[in-house]
C-alpha positions in Angstrom: 0.0 0.0 0.0 1.4 3.4 -0.9 1.6 6.2 1.6 -1.0 8.9 1.4 -0.1 12.0 -0.6 -0.1 14.1 2.5 2.0 11.7 4.5 3.8 13.4 7.3 7.6 13.5 7.5 9.4 10.3 8.7 12.3 12.3 10.0 12.3 13.0 13.8 14.1 16.2 13.0 11.0 17.5 11.4 8.7 17.0 14.4 7.2 20.1 15.9 8.2 19.2 19.5 6.0 21.9 20.9 2.8 20.6 19.4 2.1 16.9 20.0 -1.6 17.3 19.2 -0.9 18.4 15.7 1.8 15.8 15.0 -0.4 13.0 16.4 -3.4 14.2 14.5 -1.6 14.5 11.2 -0.5 10.8 11.4 -3.9 9.6 12.7 -5.6 11.2 9.7 -3.0 10.1 7.1 -2.8 6.5 8.1 -6.3 5.7 9.4 -7.7 2.3 8.4 -11.3 2.8 9.5 -13.7 0.9 7.3 -11.0 -0.9 5.4 -12.2 -4.3 6.5 -15.9 -3.3 7.0 -17.8 -1.5 9.6 -18.1 -4.6 11.9 -14.3 -5.4 11.9 -12.8 -6.5 15.2 -9.3 -7.5 14.1 -7.7 -4.5 12.4 -4.4 -5.3 10.8 -4.6 -9.0 11.9 -6.8 -9.3 8.9 -3.6 -9.2 6.8 -2.7 -12.7 7.9 -4.2 -15.0 5.5 -4.0 -18.9 5.2 -1.5 -18.7 2.4 0.8 -16.6 4.5 0.6 -19.1 7.4 1.4 -22.0 5.0 4.4 -20.1 3.8 5.5 -19.4 7.3 5.3 -23.0 8.3 7.7 -23.7 5.4 10.3 -21.6 7.3 10.8 -24.3 9.9 14.2 -25.9 9.4 15.4 -27.3 12.7 12.1 -27.7 14.7 13.7 -25.6 17.4 11.2 -23.7 19.6 12.1 -20.6 21.5 9.8 -19.0 24.0 9.7 -15.2 23.8 8.1 -14.7 27.2 9.4 -13.1 30.3 8.6 -14.8 33.6 5.3 -14.3 35.3 6.2 -14.0 39.0 6.6 -11.6 41.8 10.1 -10.7 40.6 8.9 -8.7 37.7 9.3 -5.1 36.7 5.9 -3.6 37.8 5.8 -1.0 40.6 2.1 -0.4 40.9 1.6 2.4 38.4 -2.1 2.5 37.5 -2.6 -0.6 39.7 -0.2 -2.7 37.6 1.4 -5.2 39.9 3.5 -8.3 39.4 1.7 -11.6 39.4 0.9 -13.2 42.8 0.9 -16.9 42.6 -0.8 -18.8 45.5 -1.1 -22.5 46.2 -4.6 -23.7 47.2 -3.6 -27.4 47.6 0.0 -28.7 48.2 2.0 -31.8 48.6 2.0 -31.2 52.4 -1.8 -31.4 52.4 -1.5 -34.6 50.4 1.0 -36.1 52.8 -1.3 -35.3 55.7 -4.3 -36.8 54.0 -6.4 -33.8 54.8 -7.7 -33.2 51.3 -10.7 -35.5 51.6 -9.8 -37.7 48.7 -10.2 -41.6 48.8 -7.6 -44.4 48.3 -4.5 -42.2 48.9 -4.8 -39.9 45.9 -3.6 -36.3 46.5 -3.1 -33.3 44.3 -2.0 -29.7 44.0 -3.9 -26.6 42.8 -3.0 -23.0 42.5 -4.3 -19.6 41.5 -2.7 -16.5 40.1 -3.8 -12.9 40.4 -2.3 -10.4 38.0 -3.0 -7.5 35.6 -3.3 -8.8 32.1 -0.5 -6.5 30.9 2.1 -7.0 33.7 4.5 -9.1 31.7 4.8 -10.4 28.1 1.5 -9.4 26.4 -0.5 -8.0 23.6 -2.3 -4.7 23.6 -5.7 -5.3 22.2 -7.6 -2.9 20.0 -9.7 -1.7 22.9 -6.7 -0.7 24.9 -6.1 2.9 23.5 -8.5 5.6 22.3 -8.0 8.7 20.2 -10.2 11.7 21.3 -12.8 9.3 22.6 -12.9 7.1 19.6 -11.8 3.4 19.5 -10.7 1.3 16.5 -12.8 1.7 13.4 -14.3 4.9 14.5 -16.5 3.6 17.2 -17.2 5.7 20.3 -14.9 4.5 23.1 -17.8 4.3 25.6 -19.8 2.0 23.3 -16.8 -0.4 23.0 -15.3 -0.7 26.5 -17.6 -0.5 29.6 -17.3 -1.9 33.1 -18.3 -5.2 31.5 -15.2 -5.2 29.3 -14.5 -4.7 25.6 -17.9 -5.5 24.2 -16.8 -5.3 20.6 -13.1 -5.9 20.0 -12.3 -8.1 23.0 -9.0 -10.0 22.8 -10.9 -13.3 22.5 -11.5 -12.5 18.8 -7.8 -12.9 18.1 -7.4 -16.3 19.9 -7.0 -18.3 16.7 -5.5 -15.6 14.5 -2.0 -14.7 15.5 0.1 -17.3 13.7 2.2 -16.0 10.9 5.7 -15.3 9.6 7.8 -13.6 12.2 10.6 -11.3 11.4 13.2 -10.2 13.9 14.7 -6.7 13.4 17.6 -6.7 15.9 18.1 -3.0 15.8 20.1 -3.1 19.0 22.8 -5.3 17.4 22.6 -3.5 14.1 23.2 -0.1 15.4 25.4 -1.1 18.4 27.2 -4.2 17.3 29.6 -4.1 20.3 27.0 -4.1 23.0 23.8 -5.0 21.1 21.9 -2.4 23.2 20.4 0.9 22.3 20.6 3.7 24.8 17.5 4.7 26.7 15.7 7.5 24.9 17.0 6.4 21.4 14.2 6.9 18.9 14.2 4.2 16.2 13.4 5.6 12.8 11.9 4.2 9.7 15.3 4.4 8.1 16.8 2.4 11.0 14.2 -0.3 10.5 14.8 -0.5 6.7 18.6 -0.5 7.2 18.4 -3.3 9.8 16.2 -5.4 7.5 18.6 -4.8 4.6 21.6 -5.8 6.8 19.9 -9.0 7.9 18.9 -9.8 4.3 15.2 -10.0 5.2 12.1 -8.2 3.8 9.1 -7.0 5.8 5.7 -7.2 4.3 2.0 -7.9 4.3 0.8 -10.1 7.1 4.2 -10.3 8.9 4.6 -10.0 12.7 7.7 -7.8 13.3 9.8 -8.2 16.5 12.0 -5.2 17.3 14.9 -5.9 19.7 16.4 -2.9 21.3 18.5 -4.7 23.9 17.0 -2.9 26.8 15.8 -6.2 28.4 19.4 -7.6 28.3 20.7 -4.5 30.0 17.9 -4.7 32.6 18.8 -8.3 33.4 22.4 -7.3 34.0 21.7 -4.1 36.0 18.3 -4.8 37.7 14.7 -3.7 36.8 15.2 -0.1 37.7 12.7 2.0 35.8 12.1 -0.6 33.1 8.3 -0.4 33.8 7.5 3.1 32.5 10.9 4.8 32.6 13.3 5.9 29.8 13.7 3.4 27.0 14.7 3.0 23.4 11.8 2.5 21.1 10.0 3.4 18.0 9.7 7.1 17.0 6.3 8.6 16.3 7.6 9.1 12.8 7.6 5.3 12.2 3.8 5.4 11.9 4.0 5.7 8.1 6.3 2.7 8.0 4.0 0.6 10.2 1.1 1.5 7.8 2.7 1.1 4.4 4.5 -2.2 5.2 1.1 -3.7 6.0 2.4 -5.7 8.9 -0.1 -7.6 11.0 1.4 -6.9 14.4 4.6 -5.7 16.1 6.3 -6.3 19.4 9.4 -5.1 21.3 11.5 -6.1 24.3 10.5 -2.9 26.1 7.7 -1.9 28.5 6.1 0.7 26.2 7.0 -0.1 22.5 7.7 3.5 21.6 10.6 5.7 22.7 10.5 7.1 26.2 10.6 9.9 27.1 8.3 10.6 24.2 9.6 13.1 21.6 8.0 16.3 22.7 8.8 19.2 24.9 5.1 19.8 25.6 3.3 17.2 27.7 2.8 14.0 25.8 2.1 10.3 26.7 2.5 7.4 24.3 1.6 9.3 21.1 2.5 6.4 18.8 0.0 4.2 20.6 -2.6 6.8 20.0 -2.0 6.6 16.2 -1.5 3.0 15.6 -4.0 1.2 17.9 -7.3 3.1 17.4 -6.5 4.5 13.9 -4.3 1.9 12.1 -5.8 -1.0 14.0 -2.4 -2.4 14.8 -1.9 -5.0 17.6 1.2 -4.2 19.7 3.2 -6.5 21.9 5.4 -5.4 24.8 7.9 -6.9 27.2 8.9 -9.8 24.9 12.1 -11.6 25.5 14.0 -11.5 22.2 17.5 -12.3 23.4 17.7 -16.0 22.8 16.0 -15.6 19.5 18.5 -12.9 18.5 21.4 -15.2 19.2 19.8 -18.0 17.2 19.1 -15.7 14.3 22.6 -14.2 14.3 24.1 -17.7 14.4 22.0 -19.1 11.5 21.9 -15.8 9.5 18.1 -16.3 9.2 15.8 -13.7 10.7 12.4 -15.1 9.6 10.5 -18.0 11.3 7.1 -19.3 12.2 5.6 -17.3 15.0 2.7 -18.4 17.2 1.4 -15.8 19.7 -2.2 -16.6 20.7 -3.7 -14.4 23.4 -5.8 -16.1 26.1 -9.4 -15.9 25.0 -10.4 -13.8 28.0 -13.9 -12.5 27.1 -13.9 -8.7 26.8 -10.2 -8.2 27.7 -8.3 -5.3 26.2 -5.0 -7.1 26.5 -3.6 -10.6 27.3 -0.6 -12.3 28.7 1.0 -14.6 26.2 3.8 -17.1 25.7 4.8 -16.4 22.1 7.0 -19.0 20.5 9.3 -18.8 17.5 9.7 -22.1 15.6 13.0 -22.2 13.6 
């Protein structure tokens, strides 16, 4: 798909850093996909994954090696309570001790263990669903936000609609290794540009196109593992520039994920108050599903070793009715 004739600049140097409203609005209008897949659409760019693309992706499997791209789900996570986001709390409701003491009430010596977990759906490796972000009170496809997400959940674009959809060709863009070959890590606050993404793909000998799921490794998670969580959840981070909105639109990718908390560069690229402007463009306007806090380090090593940066990727959300996001255990099959 060609970019609109009025496409905004893809150079961060051209951003009016005093006017986030105008910069966000220009990109929202230029790249809006409302109505593209019909007025009843609930999948957005996930519609770009078709059966033929999945068949071709399955043909990328060479070794049968499976790499989990999930961080851990436990109390030792990065969350610090911002907007009630906490780390998972895992509790046992039946244990081996109970079984040994035969106090579970079961016959003929059988015992068991059970457990429960309490956690925000976006506290670790996860997808942002289409009901997660709004633009001036509007949700994906031009619906009123209050008609979509209520106290009963996302009544229209709940994450359950994507439960059998997100299997496709995955492409790793190891921008951290491409731009910083010695460390493999981008500095916090580095804004990844469309030119960076294209140059990384070219260096890896891979193309990005319709229906792909793109994984962008910045290296921040590797640094965090070495130095501690710090402000990983919500603090400064490398990430995509607002100016990549055009790239995300014209490549016709189905979804994108990063190894950072917020997907886009932080602090955001404005002197005036701003919060996650790229989210505001791509989720409610483009209809793009975004993944955050993915662990891409083992995959990056495998891709660098083999020289192959494409693979079969399966990343199904839990079919939690009405949820605006979901924890996942995405797997790359090489």
